[in-house]
Structure formats: structure tokens, C-alpha cells
N, C-alpha and C positions, 0 to 999 in steps of 0.2 A: 915425173914422180920424184919426190924428195923423201929420203929415209931419215928417221930420227929427227924430226923437225924441231928446229930451235925457235925461240920466241921471235927473233929477228926474221927468220925465214917465214914463219907463220904470218907475221904482220905484212911482209912483202906479198905473199900469196893472197892474203885477204884483200889487199889493195888492188891487185891485178884482177882477181875474180870479181871484186866489186865494180870495177870499171866495165866488166863484160856482162853486167846485168841485162837480162832480156827486157824488152818492152812488151807490155800487155795492154790490149784494148778490147773492151766489151762492146759488141755491136749487134744489132738485130740480124738474125740470119737472113731475113728477106732483103737486107741491104747488100748481101754478097751475091755475085753472079759471075758466070764465065761465058766467054764467047768462043767462036771457032779458032781464034788465034791465041787463046789463053794458054793452052798446053804447049804450043810452039814457043811462045815468048815468055813462058813461065811467069804468068801474072794472073791476078784475079781482079775483078772490079768491085770496089766498095763504094756504094752510093754513086756508081757509074764512073768512079775515078780509078785508074789503073794502079795496082799495088804489086810490086815484085814479090815472088814467092820462091822458096828453095826447090831443088829438083825432087825432093821427097814429099813436098807439101800435098800434092794431089793424091798420094797414097793415104796421107793422114785425113784429108777431106773425104776421100772415098770410104775409109774405115768408119768415120763418124756417121756417114750417110748409109752405112751398112752395104756398101758395094764390095763384092769379093775382091781381094787383093790381086788374084790372078787375072780377073777380068780387067781391072784397072791397068795392070801391066800390059796385057794384050792390046788394049785400045791405044795405049801410049806407043807401044812398039809398032803396031800396024798402021799408025797414022789416022785412025778413025776419030779424029778430033771433033768433028761436027757431031757425031753420034754421042761421043763422050760428054760434050758440053750440054747437049739436050738431056741426057740421062742425069747429069749432076744437077742441072737447074730444076728438072722435074722432081727429083728426090728431095732437093733443098726446099722447094715450095711445099711439098707434102709434109716434110718435117716441121716447117713453120706453121702449117695449119693444124697439126696434131699435138705436138709435144714441145718442140724446141723453138723458143722465141728468140733467145739471145745466144751468142757464141762468144768464146774468148779467142782472140787472135794473138799468137805468141810470136814475137819478132826478134831476130838477132840484130842488135844495135850496130854491130860493126859492118855487116853486109847490107843492112837496111832491107832485109828480106823477111817475110813471114815464113816461119819454119814449122808451125804447128797450129792446130785448131782443136778446141774442145768445148764442151758445155761449161758454163761458169762454175757449177757445183763440182765439176771434175778437177778444177784447178785448185790444188791444195799445197802450194809451195811458198815457203817464206822467202824473203829476199836473201841474196848471198851474204849481205852484211849481217842480217839477223842470224843466219846459220853459223857464221863464224863467231858472233857474240855468244850464241848458245854453247858452242864448243868451248869457248873460254870459261864460261860459267860451269860447265860440266867438269872441266879440268881443275878449276879452283875448288869445287865441292868434293872431288874424288882424288885425293893425293896419290893413290895407288895407280891411277890411270896415267898413261903417257901417250903422246901423239906419235904414232909409229910412221905413218906415211900420209901424204896428201896427193891423191891422183886428181889432176884437174886439167881442164881444157880452157886456156885463156881466151880462146876464140869465141866460144859460145856460153861460157859461164857454168858449165856442168862440173860437178866435183864429187869426190868421194874422200871423206875425212876419216881415217882409220885410227881408232884408239884401242890401246891394249892395257889390260890389267897386268901389273908387274909380277904377280904370282905365277909360278910355273906348275904345270900339271903333266904328269908322266903317263904314258900308255904303253906298257911293256909288250902288249900283243902286236903293236906296230913296229917294235924294235926296242932294244934295251936303252938306246939313247934318244928315244922319241919323247920329247917334251914340247908342250905347247903353252902359249899364252893366249888367253881368250879376251875378247873385247867386242867392239861393234863398229860399224861404219855408219856415218851420217852421209847420206847420198842425196845429191841435188840433180834432178832430171828437169826436163822442160816443164813438166806439170806437177811433180811431186817432191816432197821432202820425205825421205825414207830412212828407217833404221834397219840394218841387217846385222846378224851375227858375223863377227870377223875373228879369225884366229891366225896365229903365226906358228909355223913349225920351226922350232929353234935350231934344229940340226943344220939347216941351210937357209934360215930366215925367209921361208916362203910364206907369203900371205895368202889366205883363202877366205873368200866371202861365201858363206854358206847359210842357207835358210832351211831349217829342218822342221818347220811346222810349229805346232803348239806343244808346250810341255809344262810340267809341274816344277815349281821351285822348291828345292830342299825336300822333295818327296811329299810335299803338301799340295794335294790336288785342289785345295780351296784357293790357292794362290797360283795363278798361271800367267804365262806371258806368251806372246808370239815372237818367234825369233826374227820375224820380219814384220814391221808395221809401218803404216803411213801416217803422217800428220793429217788430221781430219779437218783442219781449217787454219787460218792464219791469225786468229785472234789470240789474246793473252791466255785465255782459258785453254785453248787448243794446245798451245806451247807447254802450258803447265801439265796437262795430261800426258803429253809427249815425254816430258822430263820424268814424270812419275813412273812411266813404263820402263824407262832406263834404270830408275832406282830399283824396280822389281828385278831386273836382270842382274843388278849388282849383288843382290842377296844370294844368287846362285853362282857368284864368281864369274858372271858373264858366260858361263859354259852352257851351251844348249843341252837340254836333258837328253836328247837323242844322239849326242855326239859319240859317246863310247860305243853304243850299239852299232852306229853307222861305221865307225872305224874298224870294228871287228868284221863286219860284212865286207867292207871294201878291201881289206887285206886278205880275205879268204876266197874272194870271187875273181875268176879270170875275166878280163875284159874281152868283149866280143870284137870281131873285126869292125863292125859298125861303130862301136863306141870309140875304139882307138883311131879309126879313120876320121871320125867327126872331130876328135881332138887335134889330130894332125892337120887336117884341112883348115880348121879355125886358126891354128898357130901360123901356118904358112900364108894364110890370107892376110895376116897382119904385116907381112913384109912390104916395105915401101921401096925396095930396090927397083929402079927402072930398067936396068940392063938385064935382058932376058937370060943371058948365059950366067951372069953372077947370081941372079935370083934362083936359077936352077941349082947352083952349087949350094946356096943357103938352104933350099928345100931339102936337098940330099943330106946336108949336115944335120938338120933338125930331125929328119927321119931316122938317121943312123944313131944319133946321140940321145934322142929323147923318146922316140917311138920305134925302137929297133924291131919290135915284134910285128910291126905293120908290114915291112918288106918280107919278113919270114913267112907270114900268113899268106900274102899275095903269091909268093913263089910256090908255096905248098898247094894252093888252089890250082895254079897253072900246071904243076906236076901231076895233079890228079885228072887233068884233061878238061878243066873248066876255064871259062873266061871271066875273071873277076870284074871286068869293066861292064859286063852284061848282068851282073848280079844286082838285085834290089837291096834296099836297106834291110828289109825284112829277112832276106836270105843271109845277108852278112851278119845279122844279129845271132845266127846259130853257129857261126864259125868262131872257135876258141883261139885265142892268141896266147903267147907266153908271158904277157904282162898282166898283173892284177889291176883291178880298178884303182887301187891306191897308187900303183906305179904311174898310171896315166894321169891321175890327179896331181901327183908330185911333179911330173914333167910340165904340166900346164901352169902350175903355180910358180915353178922355178922360172919359166919363161916370162911369166907375168910380174914377177917380183924382183928380178935381177937383170943386170946387163950381161946377156949371154953372147954378145958379139954380133947380134943381128939387128938390122934397122926395123923395129916393130912399132906400128902405130897403135893407139888405143890399147897399150900393153896391159893396163889394169883390167880390161874386159876378160882376159884369160883367167884371172883369179875368180871373177864372177862365174864364168862358165865352168871352171873346175869345181866350184861350189855346187853348181847345178848337177853336175855328174855325180859328185859325192852324195848329195842329198837325194839323188834318184833312188838310192837303196831304201830310203824311208818312205817313198811314195809308191811308184809303180814297180820298183824293183829293178835290179840289173838284168841285162839280157840273159846271162848264163847262171843266174842265181840258183835256179832249180834244174840245171842241166843234168844232175844226177838221176832225175826221174825220166829222162828222155826215152830210155829203153825198157821201161816197166810195162 
């Protein structure tokens, strides 16, 4: 991750990501098959020729064929490879006869492995070079926008280009010094090119990727935009529509309509044990430290400094005579902690945006997951949002 990206750094990243462009091949689904050795050797057969696949490919293939993920995992774990191959081939032939004629195989050019599979109409991703060219065009057309960060993986070509409007917006309800800059992220996945709302909390430069659904621009309900939208194709007209949607976001200062209401709710609602535990687990799962004792120290430090109420809540449960390790997520959702949703979001975004002294991989995912937790209040609601009604 690079903060406040200069033109020279941008050009260097563009070249690096361009070299990591994935390879895509459209093939008839009937040309793909697996045998009893496929799952062991991590390969498929394309026109009877072996092709290497990544360790997650069979989950992608199973999902496309509507095989339950848990079933796929169980078959891989238990070694039922012959049964799995029969099931996959059978469902593949059924799909070929009913609806799916061709599929798109997506490969990592560095490992020479197929990493994903989808129907051709599901693949709506411009090339990495095009994405960076579009970014340059947006910056040239919008002088108030700046390139805040570029989160990227030079290994597989995925990227998140985060742009910010230079105007600052204050939210006193979140704190007298709480000011934000709003913008958007251009995100490159294996299959999609996506725009998501992005903002930066200026007090500690925490980035947050948040999708808050559909809203009106300037209180004009006749003009609306989605805070998250996908490119619908790779043609020139598709890119034009994509850019037009960004222009609509510009008219509202790139601030999602639901942001202020969401921040009010997040600062006034206590996080449940389930919500804070999920954030803590996600953060510690990113640790890359191989030494078990050092990793445990890092985990304790993250718990103490960023999710302090997690340990307090666990101790309180034990003191009441319960075993927190035997509690379900549903039960943990009823347990109040001393942190607000906003506190938890802040911890996640800080760890996702700054060097906190821990070796974390895919650090930028924490910003995305923090945005999911933040936006939860605008969809299904926070776990304890209506806790005041529990004893009515």
C-alpha cells in the first residue's frame, strides 16, 4: 500500500500490475472434465489435456455448478475424490445440456494456474492497463480529486485505487475533530471492475471502503446513484456509462446519502460480542508471523490496544458461570461490550490503513470489512441496535 501516490509511483505501480494481468480463455464447458486424480494433483482436463489449477479452484467450480461449498470442502477433506469427480462431471454435463455452453477460465500468468471460472457474461472486467488509463482520465477531469492510496497485489493483478475529494466534511456527533474526505475506490477483482464509496477519517488518516446502498443526490430523488456499482461490459459504451455514474457521485461531493445517518447510529450503538469478536478474529487472521509464541504476543497486543472490550466481555461471561467458547454467534450477538460500533470500525480501519507494527497480509481487506460492519446499520441493523426493547 502506498499513501499519497505521486505520478512516478503511479506509473511504477501501473507497470507492475500491467505485467501481472491475468489470462482469460473461453472454452466449451463440455471440453472440461476431472478425473479421480484431479483433486489430488490440482488439475483439470481441457480437451483431455491436463491444466494446473489453484487450491481454491474447485470451490469456484463447485459454486458455478451449484454444489454447496460445505459439501465440496467435506469431499476434499475426506478424500472422496472419485465421488467428487463423478458429481462434478455429472453436473457439468447437465449444465451443458441445459443452459451453460461456454465458460471463461481465468488464469494467473505468474503461476500458470487457472484460479477462477465463470460464465462469459459474468466476466465484466477491463484490463489493468485500461483501469489505470481510466484513473488518469478521472484525475485529469476532476482537479479536486487526489490519489490517496493504491492497494495492490503484484502477484495476481488485483487492485484497489482509492481517490479522494479534497473538500473536508465535519460530523460533530462523531467528535468535534471528526472530519472526512469522501471519494471512491476503483476495484479490480478476478471477474469485475467495481466502484465503491471510499472515505478517509482525517483525525488519523484511516481509510474506509463502505457501500451504503442506493441514495438520492442533492435530495433530488430523480437523480440517484448506487454507492457500489459494477462495470457492465468491457466496450467503450460500457466504460462511458461507468464514468457517467462517477460524475453523478461528484454532484453530491462523493458523499453517500446515508453516511450521516449511519455515523449517528454507529456512534450511539454498542457493539455486540459477536461483532467485536469477528473484527478481532479477522484482524489477527491477517498476521503472517510464523513463530507461534511471537504471533500470540501480537494477538494479545491487538486485543489489548484495538479491541479492549473483547477481553472484558469474555471475562464477564466466565465470571457469570458461562463458557464463552461454547456460545454460538447468535448468543454472542446479545452480549453487550464497552465499545461502540464506531470504535470497532475505527480499530479495523486503523489497522487496515497504517503501519501498526504488526506483519499483516491483505491489510486493505480490513478497510473493506470495516465498511461492511459500518454499512450493516443501513441494512439488517446492528446486533444491539434495539436492545432497549429487550425487556418490554
